C-alpha positions in Angstrom: -3.0 14.1 17.0 -3.8 15.0 20.5 -1.3 14.4 23.3 -2.1 12.3 26.3 -0.5 11.8 29.7 2.8 10.6 28.3 4.8 12.3 25.6 5.1 9.0 23.8 1.4 8.4 23.1 -0.9 10.1 20.6 -4.5 9.6 19.7 -4.8 7.4 16.6 -6.0 9.5 13.7 -8.8 8.6 11.5 -6.7 6.2 9.7 -5.9 6.6 6.0 -3.4 4.8 3.9 0.1 5.8 4.9 1.5 4.7 1.5 3.8 2.1 3.0 3.3 -0.5 0.3 3.1 -3.4 2.7 -0.2 -4.6 1.3 1.3 -4.4 -2.2 4.3 -6.6 -1.0 2.2 -9.3 0.6 -0.7 -9.8 -1.8 -0.4 -10.8 -5.4 -3.4 -9.2 -7.1 -5.7 -11.3 -9.3 -7.3 -9.3 -12.2 -10.0 -10.1 -14.7 -9.3 -10.1 -18.4 -11.2 -6.8 -18.6 -9.0 -5.2 -16.0 -5.9 -6.5 -17.8 -7.2 -4.9 -21.0 -7.7 -1.6 -19.3 -4.2 -1.7 -17.9 -2.7 -2.6 -21.2 -4.6 0.2 -22.9 -3.5 2.6 -20.3 0.1 1.7 -20.8 -0.3 1.8 -24.7 0.6 -1.9 -25.0 -0.9 -4.8 -26.9 -2.9 -7.1 -24.6 -0.8 -10.2 -24.8 2.4 -8.2 -24.7 1.2 -6.6 -21.5 0.2 -10.0 -20.1 3.6 -11.5 -20.9 5.4 -8.6 -19.2 3.3 -7.9 -16.1 1.5 -11.2 -15.3 2.8 -14.2 -13.4 3.3 -17.1 -15.9 2.7 -19.6 -13.1 -1.0 -18.6 -13.0 -3.1 -21.0 -15.2 -6.6 -19.6 -15.3 -7.9 -18.4 -18.6 -10.5 -16.2 -16.9 -8.0 -14.1 -14.9 -4.4 -13.1 -14.5 -2.1 -12.7 -11.5 -0.1 -9.5 -11.4 3.6 -10.3 -11.1 5.8 -9.3 -8.2 9.2 -7.9 -8.8 11.7 -6.9 -6.1 9.4 -8.2 -3.4 6.3 -6.2 -4.3 3.8 -5.6 -7.1 5.5 -4.7 -10.3 3.5 -1.4 -10.4 4.7 -0.2 -7.0 7.4 2.4 -6.9 9.2 3.1 -3.7 9.8 6.8 -2.9 13.2 8.3 -2.4 12.5 8.4 1.4 12.0 4.6 1.3 9.0 5.1 3.7 6.5 5.7 1.0 5.5 3.8 -2.1 3.2 4.8 -4.9 1.2 2.8 -7.4 2.2 3.7 -11.0 -1.2 2.7 -12.3 -3.3 4.2 -9.5 -5.9 5.8 -11.8 -6.7 2.4 -13.4 -5.7 0.1 -10.5 -7.6 -3.2 -10.2 -10.8 -3.5 -8.3 -9.2 -5.5 -5.5 -6.8 -2.6 -4.9 -9.5 0.0 -5.1 -11.6 -1.9 -2.5 -8.7 -2.3 -0.1 -9.3 -0.2 3.0 -6.4 0.7 5.2 -7.0 0.6 8.9 -5.6 0.1 12.3 -7.3 -3.3 12.3 -5.1 -4.4 9.4 -1.9 -6.2 10.3 -0.3 -4.8 7.1 -0.9 -1.2 8.2 0.4 -1.9 11.7 3.5 -3.4 10.1 3.9 -0.3 7.9 3.7 2.0 11.0 6.2 -0.1 12.8 8.7 -0.6 10.0 8.7 2.8 8.4 7.6 5.2 11.2 8.7 3.3 14.3 5.2 3.7 15.8 3.0 1.1 17.2 -0.7 1.0 18.2 -1.5 -0.1 21.8 -4.6 -1.9 23.0 -6.4 1.4 23.4 -5.8 2.3 19.8 -3.3 4.9 20.8 -0.2 5.5 18.7 3.0 4.8 20.7 6.4 5.9 19.8 9.1 8.4 20.6 8.0 12.1 20.4 10.2 12.5 17.3 8.6 9.4 15.6 5.1 10.6 16.4 5.9 14.1 15.2 7.3 12.9 11.9 4.2 10.7 11.4 1.9 13.6 12.2 3.7 15.9 9.8 3.5 13.3 7.1 -0.2 12.7 7.6 -0.8 16.4 7.5 1.0 16.6 4.2 -1.4 14.0 2.7 -4.5 16.1 3.7 
């Protein structure tokens, strides 16, 4: 990230997912029967056993299922030891709506993740704003993902 006039601004990077899990906490994912079958198979479970354990019983649509939330987020989200990051435990076979989600500085969920976990905000010029330490920590983290 390039420095600008002030030590507390940095150019916003080409934005990739920062693994904050905010989107997985806000949205409850609807999946097709086919996606549920793939997930059940991936987890070596019988289909209806999987549905009973991981789907919201309040959802009454025979064509789809709603993935359950537990602890305030998707049941498949695991928060990292650092509490800043979260990983999907079924990432390789995640539902299509999760695969299609694109993180970005235009997404309120991503802005919330930057604010909540990195103490960084984005100004009207799409510059990252925070203390030099916060910006440095975020920069190091982003480089570790590359």
